[in-house]
KEMIDO-196907 format. One record per atom (N, C-alpha, C): residue in one letter; atom name; x, y, z. Coordinates in pm, whole numbers, plus 50000, padded with zeros to 5 digits. Layout:
BEGIN
<site residuo="A" atomo="CA" x="X" y="Y" z="Z"/>
...
end
This chain:
BEGIN
<site residuo="M" atomo="N" x="50084" y="49880" z="50000"/>
<site residuo="M" atomo="CA" x="50000" y="50000" z="50000"/>
<site residuo="M" atomo="C" x="50088" y="50125" z="50000"/>
<site residuo="T" atomo="N" x="50064" y="50214" z="49908"/>
<site residuo="T" atomo="CA" x="50141" y="50338" z="49894"/>
<site residuo="T" atomo="C" x="50064" y="50452" z="49960"/>
<site residuo="P" atomo="N" x="50113" y="50505" z="50073"/>
<site residuo="P" atomo="CA" x="50042" y="50617" z="50137"/>
<site residuo="P" atomo="C" x="50023" y="50735" z="50042"/>
<site residuo="E" atomo="N" x="49900" y="50786" z="50040"/>
<site residuo="E" atomo="CA" x="49863" y="50895" z="49947"/>
<site residuo="E" atomo="C" x="49922" y="51030" z="49987"/>
<site residuo="D" atomo="N" x="49953" y="51050" z="50115"/>
<site residuo="D" atomo="CA" x="49991" y="51182" z="50163"/>
<site residuo="D" atomo="C" x="50141" y="51209" z="50156"/>
<site residuo="L" atomo="N" x="50216" y="51120" z="50092"/>
<site residuo="L" atomo="CA" x="50360" y="51136" z="50081"/>
<site residuo="L" atomo="C" x="50400" y="51164" z="49937"/>
<site residuo="K" atomo="N" x="50523" y="51210" z="49918"/>
<site residuo="K" atomo="CA" x="50583" y="51225" z="49786"/>
<site residuo="K" atomo="C" x="50690" y="51118" z="49772"/>
<site residuo="Y" atomo="N" x="50728" y="51085" z="49648"/>
<site residuo="Y" atomo="CA" x="50818" y="50973" z="49624"/>
<site residuo="Y" atomo="C" x="50923" y="51007" z="49520"/>
<site residuo="T" atomo="N" x="51036" y="50934" z="49528"/>
<site residuo="T" atomo="CA" x="51144" y="50952" z="49430"/>
<site residuo="T" atomo="C" x="51162" y="50823" z="49351"/>
<site residuo="E" atomo="N" x="51232" y="50833" z="49240"/>
<site residuo="E" atomo="CA" x="51263" y="50715" z="49159"/>
<site residuo="E" atomo="C" x="51360" y="50622" z="49230"/>
<site residuo="E" atomo="N" x="51425" y="50671" z="49335"/>
<site residuo="E" atomo="CA" x="51517" y="50589" z="49415"/>
<site residuo="E" atomo="C" x="51443" y="50517" z="49528"/>
<site residuo="H" atomo="N" x="51310" y="50519" z="49524"/>
<site residuo="H" atomo="CA" x="51225" y="50448" z="49619"/>
<site residuo="H" atomo="C" x="51235" y="50503" z="49761"/>
<site residuo="E" atomo="N" x="51236" y="50635" z="49768"/>
<site residuo="E" atomo="CA" x="51231" y="50702" z="49898"/>
<site residuo="E" atomo="C" x="51101" y="50780" z="49906"/>
<site residuo="W" atomo="N" x="51052" y="50793" z="50029"/>
<site residuo="W" atomo="CA" x="50933" y="50875" z="50051"/>
<site residuo="W" atomo="C" x="50974" y="51003" z="50124"/>
<site residuo="V" atomo="N" x="50894" y="51107" z="50105"/>
<site residuo="V" atomo="CA" x="50923" y="51238" z="50162"/>
<site residuo="V" atomo="C" x="50793" y="51295" z="50216"/>
<site residuo="A" atomo="N" x="50799" y="51349" z="50338"/>
<site residuo="A" atomo="CA" x="50682" y="51412" z="50400"/>
<site residuo="A" atomo="C" x="50724" y="51544" z="50463"/>
<site residuo="A" atomo="N" x="50645" y="51648" z="50442"/>
<site residuo="A" atomo="CA" x="50672" y="51777" z="50506"/>
<site residuo="A" atomo="C" x="50643" y="51763" z="50656"/>
<site residuo="T" atomo="N" x="50726" y="51826" z="50739"/>
<site residuo="T" atomo="CA" x="50704" y="51826" z="50884"/>
<site residuo="T" atomo="C" x="50651" y="51962" z="50926"/>
<site residuo="E" atomo="N" x="50614" y="51972" z="51053"/>
<site residuo="E" atomo="CA" x="50561" y="52097" z="51106"/>
<site residuo="E" atomo="C" x="50656" y="52215" z="51089"/>
<site residuo="G" atomo="N" x="50786" y="52192" z="51108"/>
<site residuo="G" atomo="CA" x="50881" y="52303" z="51113"/>
<site residuo="G" atomo="C" x="50944" y="52343" z="50981"/>
<site residuo="G" atomo="N" x="50889" y="52300" z="50868"/>
<site residuo="G" atomo="CA" x="50945" y="52339" z="50740"/>
<site residuo="G" atomo="C" x="51053" y="52246" z="50690"/>
<site residuo="A" atomo="N" x="51076" y="52138" z="50761"/>
<site residuo="A" atomo="CA" x="51171" y="52037" z="50716"/>
<site residuo="A" atomo="C" x="51095" y="51926" z="50645"/>
<site residuo="V" atomo="N" x="51167" y="51831" z="50590"/>
<site residuo="V" atomo="CA" x="51103" y="51713" z="50533"/>
<site residuo="V" atomo="C" x="51162" y="51590" z="50599"/>
<site residuo="R" atomo="N" x="51078" y="51491" z="50622"/>
<site residuo="R" atomo="CA" x="51120" y="51362" z="50677"/>
<site residuo="R" atomo="C" x="51132" y="51266" z="50561"/>
<site residuo="V" atomo="N" x="51238" y="51185" z="50562"/>
<site residuo="V" atomo="CA" x="51268" y="51096" z="50451"/>
<site residuo="V" atomo="C" x="51285" y="50953" z="50502"/>
<site residuo="G" atomo="N" x="51236" y="50858" z="50424"/>
<site residuo="G" atomo="CA" x="51257" y="50717" z="50453"/>
<site residuo="G" atomo="C" x="51257" y="50640" z="50323"/>
<site residuo="I" atomo="N" x="51272" y="50510" z="50331"/>
<site residuo="I" atomo="CA" x="51261" y="50429" z="50210"/>
<site residuo="I" atomo="C" x="51124" y="50362" z="50210"/>
<site residuo="T" atomo="N" x="51074" y="50336" z="50092"/>
<site residuo="T" atomo="CA" x="50938" y="50285" z="50077"/>
<site residuo="T" atomo="C" x="50928" y="50138" z="50115"/>
<site residuo="A" atomo="N" x="50806" y="50093" z="50135"/>
<site residuo="A" atomo="CA" x="50781" y="49951" z="50163"/>
<site residuo="A" atomo="C" x="50833" y="49866" z="50047"/>
<site residuo="Y" atomo="N" x="50816" y="49915" z="49925"/>
<site residuo="Y" atomo="CA" x="50867" y="49843" z="49808"/>
<site residuo="Y" atomo="C" x="51019" y="49826" z="49820"/>
<site residuo="A" atomo="N" x="51090" y="49934" z="49854"/>
<site residuo="A" atomo="CA" x="51235" y="49929" z="49864"/>
<site residuo="A" atomo="C" x="51282" y="49834" z="49973"/>
<site residuo="Q" atomo="N" x="51218" y="49842" z="50090"/>
<site residuo="Q" atomo="CA" x="51263" y="49755" z="50198"/>
<site residuo="Q" atomo="C" x="51233" y="49609" z="50166"/>
<site residuo="D" atomo="N" x="51126" y="49585" z="50090"/>
<site residuo="D" atomo="CA" x="51093" y="49449" z="50049"/>
<site residuo="D" atomo="C" x="51199" y="49395" z="49953"/>
<site residuo="Q" atomo="N" x="51247" y="49480" z="49862"/>
<site residuo="Q" atomo="CA" x="51352" y="49441" z="49769"/>
<site residuo="Q" atomo="C" x="51484" y="49415" z="49841"/>
<site residuo="L" atomo="N" x="51511" y="49494" z="49944"/>
<site residuo="L" atomo="CA" x="51636" y="49480" z="50019"/>
<site residuo="L" atomo="C" x="51640" y="49354" z="50103"/>
<site residuo="G" atomo="N" x="51527" y="49318" z="50160"/>
<site residuo="G" atomo="CA" x="51527" y="49208" z="50257"/>
<site residuo="G" atomo="C" x="51553" y="49263" z="50396"/>
<site residuo="D" atomo="N" x="51599" y="49178" z="50486"/>
<site residuo="D" atomo="CA" x="51618" y="49217" z="50626"/>
<site residuo="D" atomo="C" x="51729" y="49320" z="50641"/>
<site residuo="V" atomo="N" x="51693" y="49439" z="50688"/>
<site residuo="V" atomo="CA" x="51790" y="49546" z="50709"/>
<site residuo="V" atomo="C" x="51868" y="49517" z="50837"/>
<site residuo="V" atomo="N" x="52002" y="49522" z="50827"/>
<site residuo="V" atomo="CA" x="52087" y="49491" z="50942"/>
<site residuo="V" atomo="C" x="52171" y="49610" z="50988"/>
<site residuo="F" atomo="N" x="52182" y="49714" z="50906"/>
<site residuo="F" atomo="CA" x="52263" y="49829" z="50943"/>
<site residuo="F" atomo="C" x="52222" y="49949" z="50859"/>
<site residuo="V" atomo="N" x="52221" y="50067" z="50922"/>
<site residuo="V" atomo="CA" x="52192" y="50191" z="50850"/>
<site residuo="V" atomo="C" x="52301" y="50292" z="50883"/>
<site residuo="E" atomo="N" x="52364" y="50345" z="50779"/>
<site residuo="E" atomo="CA" x="52463" y="50451" z="50796"/>
<site residuo="E" atomo="C" x="52391" y="50583" z="50779"/>
<site residuo="L" atomo="N" x="52387" y="50662" z="50886"/>
<site residuo="L" atomo="CA" x="52315" y="50789" z="50885"/>
<site residuo="L" atomo="C" x="52411" y="50905" z="50864"/>
<site residuo="P" atomo="N" x="52364" y="51014" z="50803"/>
<site residuo="P" atomo="CA" x="52449" y="51133" z="50792"/>
<site residuo="P" atomo="C" x="52457" y="51203" z="50928"/>
<site residuo="K" atomo="N" x="52546" y="51297" z="50940"/>
<site residuo="K" atomo="CA" x="52560" y="51377" z="51062"/>
<site residuo="K" atomo="C" x="52459" y="51492" z="51060"/>
<site residuo="V" atomo="N" x="52402" y="51523" z="51176"/>
<site residuo="V" atomo="CA" x="52317" y="51642" z="51187"/>
<site residuo="V" atomo="C" x="52405" y="51763" z="51154"/>
<site residuo="G" atomo="N" x="52351" y="51853" z="51072"/>
<site residuo="G" atomo="CA" x="52426" y="51970" z="51029"/>
<site residuo="G" atomo="C" x="52489" y="51953" z="50892"/>
<site residuo="A" atomo="N" x="52490" y="51829" z="50841"/>
<site residuo="A" atomo="CA" x="52549" y="51804" z="50709"/>
<site residuo="A" atomo="C" x="52465" y="51869" z="50599"/>
<site residuo="A" atomo="N" x="52532" y="51929" z="50503"/>
<site residuo="A" atomo="CA" x="52464" y="51983" z="50386"/>
<site residuo="A" atomo="C" x="52447" y="51869" z="50286"/>
<site residuo="V" atomo="N" x="52327" y="51855" z="50232"/>
<site residuo="V" atomo="CA" x="52301" y="51750" z="50132"/>
<site residuo="V" atomo="C" x="52244" y="51813" z="50007"/>
<site residuo="E" atomo="N" x="52272" y="51749" z="49895"/>
<site residuo="E" atomo="CA" x="52225" y="51799" z="49766"/>
<site residuo="E" atomo="C" x="52135" y="51695" z="49703"/>
<site residuo="A" atomo="N" x="52024" y="51740" z="49649"/>
<site residuo="A" atomo="CA" x="51928" y="51649" z="49585"/>
<site residuo="A" atomo="C" x="52000" y="51558" z="49486"/>
<site residuo="G" atomo="N" x="51973" y="51427" z="49498"/>
<site residuo="G" atomo="CA" x="52032" y="51330" z="49408"/>
<site residuo="G" atomo="C" x="52165" y="51274" z="49454"/>
<site residuo="S" atomo="N" x="52223" y="51333" z="49557"/>
<site residuo="S" atomo="CA" x="52352" y="51286" z="49609"/>
<site residuo="S" atomo="C" x="52332" y="51188" z="49724"/>
<site residuo="P" atomo="N" x="52423" y="51093" z="49741"/>
<site residuo="P" atomo="CA" x="52411" y="50998" z="49852"/>
<site residuo="P" atomo="C" x="52422" y="51068" z="49987"/>
<site residuo="L" atomo="N" x="52341" y="51024" z="50083"/>
<site residuo="L" atomo="CA" x="52353" y="51079" z="50218"/>
<site residuo="L" atomo="C" x="52372" y="50970" z="50323"/>
<site residuo="G" atomo="N" x="52363" y="50845" z="50283"/>
<site residuo="G" atomo="CA" x="52384" y="50734" z="50376"/>
<site residuo="G" atomo="C" x="52368" y="50603" z="50303"/>
<site residuo="E" atomo="N" x="52366" y="50494" z="50381"/>
<site residuo="E" atomo="CA" x="52350" y="50361" z="50322"/>
<site residuo="E" atomo="C" x="52260" y="50274" z="50409"/>
<site residuo="V" atomo="N" x="52193" y="50183" z="50343"/>
<site residuo="V" atomo="CA" x="52115" y="50080" z="50411"/>
<site residuo="V" atomo="C" x="52176" y="49946" z="50372"/>
<site residuo="E" atomo="N" x="52215" y="49869" z="50473"/>
<site residuo="E" atomo="CA" x="52275" y="49739" z="50448"/>
<site residuo="E" atomo="C" x="52175" y="49632" z="50490"/>
<site residuo="S" atomo="N" x="52155" y="49536" z="50402"/>
<site residuo="S" atomo="CA" x="52063" y="49426" z="50431"/>
<site residuo="S" atomo="C" x="52136" y="49294" z="50417"/>
<site residuo="T" atomo="N" x="52064" y="49187" z="50443"/>
<site residuo="T" atomo="CA" x="52123" y="49054" z="50427"/>
<site residuo="T" atomo="C" x="52153" y="49025" z="50280"/>
<site residuo="K" atomo="N" x="52090" y="49100" z="50189"/>
<site residuo="K" atomo="CA" x="52110" y="49078" z="50045"/>
<site residuo="K" atomo="C" x="52211" y="49172" z="49982"/>
<site residuo="S" atomo="N" x="52212" y="49300" z="50025"/>
<site residuo="S" atomo="CA" x="52294" y="49399" z="49956"/>
<site residuo="S" atomo="C" x="52313" y="49525" z="50039"/>
<site residuo="V" atomo="N" x="52389" y="49618" z="49982"/>
<site residuo="V" atomo="CA" x="52405" y="49751" z="50039"/>
<site residuo="V" atomo="C" x="52350" y="49849" z="49937"/>
<site residuo="S" atomo="N" x="52263" y="49939" z="49981"/>
<site residuo="S" atomo="CA" x="52205" y="50038" z="49891"/>
<site residuo="S" atomo="C" x="52227" y="50178" z="49947"/>
<site residuo="E" atomo="N" x="52261" y="50269" z="49857"/>
<site residuo="E" atomo="CA" x="52277" y="50407" z="49899"/>
<site residuo="E" atomo="C" x="52140" y="50471" z="49919"/>
<site residuo="I" atomo="N" x="52136" y="50565" z="50012"/>
<site residuo="I" atomo="CA" x="52019" y="50649" z="50033"/>
<site residuo="I" atomo="C" x="52054" y="50783" z="49970"/>
<site residuo="F" atomo="N" x="51966" y="50832" z="49884"/>
<site residuo="F" atomo="CA" x="51993" y="50958" z="49815"/>
<site residuo="F" atomo="C" x="51907" y="51069" z="49874"/>
<site residuo="A" atomo="N" x="51964" y="51188" z="49881"/>
<site residuo="A" atomo="CA" x="51888" y="51304" z="49928"/>
<site residuo="A" atomo="C" x="51783" y="51339" z="49823"/>
<site residuo="P" atomo="N" x="51656" y="51343" z="49862"/>
<site residuo="P" atomo="CA" x="51553" y="51379" z="49765"/>
<site residuo="P" atomo="C" x="51543" y="51530" z="49743"/>
<site residuo="V" atomo="N" x="51602" y="51607" z="49834"/>
<site residuo="V" atomo="CA" x="51598" y="51752" z="49828"/>
<site residuo="V" atomo="C" x="51734" y="51807" z="49872"/>
<site residuo="T" atomo="N" x="51760" y="51932" z="49838"/>
<site residuo="T" atomo="CA" x="51880" y="52001" z="49883"/>
<site residuo="T" atomo="C" x="51849" y="52073" z="50013"/>
<site residuo="G" atomo="N" x="51939" y="52061" z="50110"/>
<site residuo="G" atomo="CA" x="51917" y="52128" z="50237"/>
<site residuo="G" atomo="C" x="52019" y="52085" z="50341"/>
<site residuo="T" atomo="N" x="51980" y="52100" z="50468"/>
<site residuo="T" atomo="CA" x="52067" y="52067" z="50580"/>
<site residuo="T" atomo="C" x="52000" y="51963" z="50667"/>
<site residuo="V" atomo="N" x="52075" y="51860" z="50705"/>
<site residuo="V" atomo="CA" x="52022" y="51755" z="50792"/>
<site residuo="V" atomo="C" x="51998" y="51816" z="50930"/>
<site residuo="V" atomo="N" x="51873" y="51809" z="50978"/>
<site residuo="V" atomo="CA" x="51840" y="51863" z="51110"/>
<site residuo="V" atomo="C" x="51809" y="51755" z="51212"/>
<site residuo="A" atomo="N" x="51786" y="51632" z="51167"/>
<site residuo="A" atomo="CA" x="51761" y="51520" z="51259"/>
<site residuo="A" atomo="C" x="51788" y="51389" z="51188"/>
<site residuo="V" atomo="N" x="51834" y="51291" z="51264"/>
<site residuo="V" atomo="CA" x="51849" y="51155" z="51214"/>
<site residuo="V" atomo="C" x="51777" y="51062" z="51311"/>
<site residuo="N" atomo="N" x="51733" y="50949" z="51262"/>
<site residuo="N" atomo="CA" x="51661" y="50853" z="51344"/>
<site residuo="N" atomo="C" x="51762" y="50762" z="51414"/>
<site residuo="N" atomo="N" x="51806" y="50805" z="51533"/>
<site residuo="N" atomo="CA" x="51907" y="50729" z="51607"/>
<site residuo="N" atomo="C" x="51857" y="50592" z="51651"/>
<site residuo="A" atomo="N" x="51725" y="50571" z="51652"/>
<site residuo="A" atomo="CA" x="51670" y="50440" z="51688"/>
<site residuo="A" atomo="C" x="51720" y="50333" z="51590"/>
<site residuo="L" atomo="N" x="51755" y="50373" z="51468"/>
<site residuo="L" atomo="CA" x="51803" y="50277" z="51368"/>
<site residuo="L" atomo="C" x="51940" y="50220" z="51402"/>
<site residuo="D" atomo="N" x="52016" y="50289" z="51490"/>
<site residuo="D" atomo="CA" x="52145" y="50236" z="51532"/>
<site residuo="D" atomo="C" x="52128" y="50101" z="51601"/>
<site residuo="D" atomo="N" x="52029" y="50092" z="51688"/>
<site residuo="D" atomo="CA" x="52005" y="49970" z="51765"/>
<site residuo="D" atomo="C" x="51903" y="49877" z="51700"/>
<site residuo="T" atomo="N" x="51809" y="49934" z="51626"/>
<site residuo="T" atomo="CA" x="51703" y="49853" z="51565"/>
<site residuo="T" atomo="C" x="51682" y="49890" z="51419"/>
<site residuo="P" atomo="N" x="51781" y="49859" z="51333"/>
<site residuo="P" atomo="CA" x="51768" y="49893" z="51191"/>
<site residuo="P" atomo="C" x="51649" y="49825" z="51125"/>
<site residuo="E" atomo="N" x="51601" y="49716" z="51185"/>
<site residuo="E" atomo="CA" x="51487" y="49643" z="51128"/>
<site residuo="E" atomo="C" x="51357" y="49723" z="51133"/>
<site residuo="L" atomo="N" x="51356" y="49839" z="51201"/>
<site residuo="L" atomo="CA" x="51239" y="49928" z="51196"/>
<site residuo="L" atomo="C" x="51207" y="49966" z="51051"/>
<site residuo="I" atomo="N" x="51309" y="49972" z="50967"/>
<site residuo="I" atomo="CA" x="51287" y="50003" z="50825"/>
<site residuo="I" atomo="C" x="51199" y="49896" z="50761"/>
<site residuo="N" atomo="N" x="51216" y="49770" z="50803"/>
<site residuo="N" atomo="CA" x="51134" y="49662" z="50751"/>
<site residuo="N" atomo="C" x="50995" y="49661" z="50813"/>
<site residuo="S" atomo="N" x="50988" y="49678" z="50944"/>
<site residuo="S" atomo="CA" x="50860" y="49661" z="51013"/>
<site residuo="S" atomo="C" x="50771" y="49784" z="51005"/>
<site residuo="D" atomo="N" x="50829" y="49904" z="50991"/>
<site residuo="D" atomo="CA" x="50749" y="50027" z="50992"/>
<site residuo="D" atomo="C" x="50813" y="50133" z="50901"/>
<site residuo="P" atomo="N" x="50822" y="50104" z="50769"/>
<site residuo="P" atomo="CA" x="50897" y="50195" z="50680"/>
<site residuo="P" atomo="C" x="50842" y="50337" z="50674"/>
<site residuo="Y" atomo="N" x="50712" y="50355" z="50696"/>
<site residuo="Y" atomo="CA" x="50652" y="50489" z="50685"/>
<site residuo="Y" atomo="C" x="50634" y="50556" z="50821"/>
<site residuo="G" atomo="N" x="50677" y="50488" z="50928"/>
<site residuo="G" atomo="CA" x="50661" y="50544" z="51062"/>
<site residuo="G" atomo="C" x="50794" y="50545" z="51135"/>
<site residuo="G" atomo="N" x="50811" y="50449" z="51227"/>
<site residuo="G" atomo="CA" x="50931" y="50443" z="51309"/>
<site residuo="G" atomo="C" x="51058" y="50417" z="51231"/>
<site residuo="G" atomo="N" x="51047" y="50376" z="51104"/>
<site residuo="G" atomo="CA" x="51164" y="50348" z="51021"/>
<site residuo="G" atomo="C" x="51212" y="50466" z="50939"/>
<site residuo="W" atomo="N" x="51163" y="50588" z="50970"/>
<site residuo="W" atomo="CA" x="51213" y="50705" z="50897"/>
<site residuo="W" atomo="C" x="51364" y="50716" z="50916"/>
<site residuo="I" atomo="N" x="51432" y="50785" z="50826"/>
<site residuo="I" atomo="CA" x="51578" y="50787" z="50827"/>
<site residuo="I" atomo="C" x="51635" y="50923" z="50868"/>
<site residuo="V" atomo="N" x="51587" y="51029" z="50805"/>
<site residuo="V" atomo="CA" x="51649" y="51160" z="50824"/>
<site residuo="V" atomo="C" x="51546" y="51270" z="50805"/>
<site residuo="E" atomo="N" x="51572" y="51386" z="50868"/>
<site residuo="E" atomo="CA" x="51493" y="51506" z="50841"/>
<site residuo="E" atomo="C" x="51588" y="51611" z="50785"/>
<site residuo="I" atomo="N" x="51543" y="51676" z="50677"/>
<site residuo="I" atomo="CA" x="51625" y="51775" z="50606"/>
<site residuo="I" atomo="C" x="51549" y="51907" z="50603"/>
<site residuo="N" atomo="N" x="51618" y="52014" z="50645"/>
<site residuo="N" atomo="CA" x="51560" y="52147" z="50638"/>
<site residuo="N" atomo="C" x="51578" y="52199" z="50496"/>
<site residuo="V" atomo="N" x="51468" y="52247" z="50437"/>
<site residuo="V" atomo="CA" x="51474" y="52299" z="50300"/>
<site residuo="V" atomo="C" x="51431" y="52445" z="50301"/>
<site residuo="D" atomo="N" x="51481" y="52521" z="50204"/>
<site residuo="D" atomo="CA" x="51445" y="52662" z="50197"/>
<site residuo="D" atomo="C" x="51302" y="52682" z="50150"/>
<site residuo="D" atomo="N" x="51255" y="52594" z="50065"/>
<site residuo="D" atomo="CA" x="51124" y="52612" z="50003"/>
<site residuo="D" atomo="C" x="51058" y="52476" z="49982"/>
<site residuo="L" atomo="N" x="50946" y="52453" z="50051"/>
<site residuo="L" atomo="CA" x="50878" y="52323" z="50041"/>
<site residuo="L" atomo="C" x="50818" y="52297" z="49903"/>
<site residuo="S" atomo="N" x="50815" y="52398" z="49817"/>
<site residuo="S" atomo="CA" x="50760" y="52376" z="49683"/>
<site residuo="S" atomo="C" x="50845" y="52277" z="49603"/>
<site residuo="V" atomo="N" x="50969" y="52249" z="49649"/>
<site residuo="V" atomo="CA" x="51052" y="52149" z="49580"/>
<site residuo="V" atomo="C" x="50984" y="52013" z="49583"/>
<site residuo="L" atomo="N" x="50894" y="51991" z="49677"/>
<site residuo="L" atomo="CA" x="50823" y="51863" z="49685"/>
<site residuo="L" atomo="C" x="50731" y="51844" z="49565"/>
<site residuo="D" atomo="N" x="50691" y="51953" z="49503"/>
<site residuo="D" atomo="CA" x="50604" y="51944" z="49385"/>
<site residuo="D" atomo="C" x="50673" y="51874" z="49269"/>
<site residuo="E" atomo="N" x="50806" y="51869" z="49271"/>
<site residuo="E" atomo="CA" x="50883" y="51804" z="49165"/>
<site residuo="E" atomo="C" x="50888" y="51652" z="49183"/>
<site residuo="L" atomo="N" x="50848" y="51603" z="49299"/>
<site residuo="L" atomo="CA" x="50853" y="51460" z="49327"/>
<site residuo="L" atomo="C" x="50724" y="51392" z="49284"/>
<site residuo="M" atomo="N" x="50725" y="51260" z="49278"/>
<site residuo="M" atomo="CA" x="50608" y="51184" z="49234"/>
<site residuo="M" atomo="C" x="50502" y="51177" z="49344"/>
<site residuo="D" atomo="N" x="50376" y="51175" z="49301"/>
<site residuo="D" atomo="CA" x="50269" y="51148" z="49396"/>
<site residuo="D" atomo="C" x="50252" y="50996" z="49405"/>
<site residuo="A" atomo="N" x="50161" y="50952" z="49492"/>
<site residuo="A" atomo="CA" x="50144" y="50809" z="49517"/>
<site residuo="A" atomo="C" x="50107" y="50732" z="49390"/>
<site residuo="A" atomo="N" x="50020" y="50789" z="49307"/>
<site residuo="A" atomo="CA" x="49977" y="50720" z="49185"/>
<site residuo="A" atomo="C" x="50094" y="50700" z="49089"/>
<site residuo="A" atomo="N" x="50175" y="50804" z="49073"/>
<site residuo="A" atomo="CA" x="50291" y="50794" z="48983"/>
<site residuo="A" atomo="C" x="50393" y="50694" z="49038"/>
<site residuo="Y" atomo="N" x="50411" y="50692" z="49169"/>
<site residuo="Y" atomo="CA" x="50506" y="50598" z="49228"/>
<site residuo="Y" atomo="C" x="50455" y="50454" z="49213"/>
<site residuo="Q" atomo="N" x="50326" y="50436" z="49233"/>
<site residuo="Q" atomo="CA" x="50268" y="50302" z="49217"/>
<site residuo="Q" atomo="C" x="50289" y="50253" z="49074"/>
<site residuo="E" atomo="N" x="50271" y="50342" z="48978"/>
<site residuo="E" atomo="CA" x="50293" y="50309" z="48838"/>
<site residuo="E" atomo="C" x="50439" y="50267" z="48814"/>
<site residuo="L" atomo="N" x="50532" y="50339" z="48876"/>
<site residuo="L" atomo="CA" x="50674" y="50307" z="48864"/>
<site residuo="L" atomo="C" x="50702" y="50166" z="48917"/>
<site residuo="T" atomo="N" x="50651" y="50136" z="49036"/>
<site residuo="T" atomo="CA" x="50680" y="50005" z="49096"/>
<site residuo="T" atomo="C" x="50610" y="49892" z="49023"/>
<site residuo="D" atomo="N" x="50496" y="49920" z="48963"/>
<site residuo="D" atomo="CA" x="50426" y="49818" z="48885"/>
<site residuo="D" atomo="C" x="50507" y="49775" z="48763"/>
<site residuo="K" atomo="N" x="50591" y="49865" z="48710"/>
<site residuo="K" atomo="CA" x="50672" y="49836" z="48592"/>
<site residuo="K" atomo="C" x="50798" y="49757" z="48625"/>
<site residuo="E" atomo="N" x="50839" y="49763" z="48752"/>
<site residuo="E" atomo="CA" x="50968" y="49699" z="48790"/>
<site residuo="E" atomo="C" x="50953" y="49553" z="48821"/>
end
């Protein structure tokens, strides 16, 4: 099930605006399903500058290692430290407790450039 209230990237990440003008980022249920059991997550440092399309961390699973790409340009304002001890949250709750990072952006209109749920569903149906 693809949540309707989120935006999506071709790299299988979801993005949600937060109360404070930042965006919360995670990987989609489709992505975590492709990865298999997540065993380690490399998170960026709070304060790090990230650029849309550039790697900001990695997710390691029993099958492979995949880079996490920044869906927007901005500054990392929070990371999900719970993933240090329980990386499997990405598998069990990808749209909730398995979030990865929050990025402060200058203008939330950049989210308009990302896919909506219907477009993302279409993308995953083709893969």
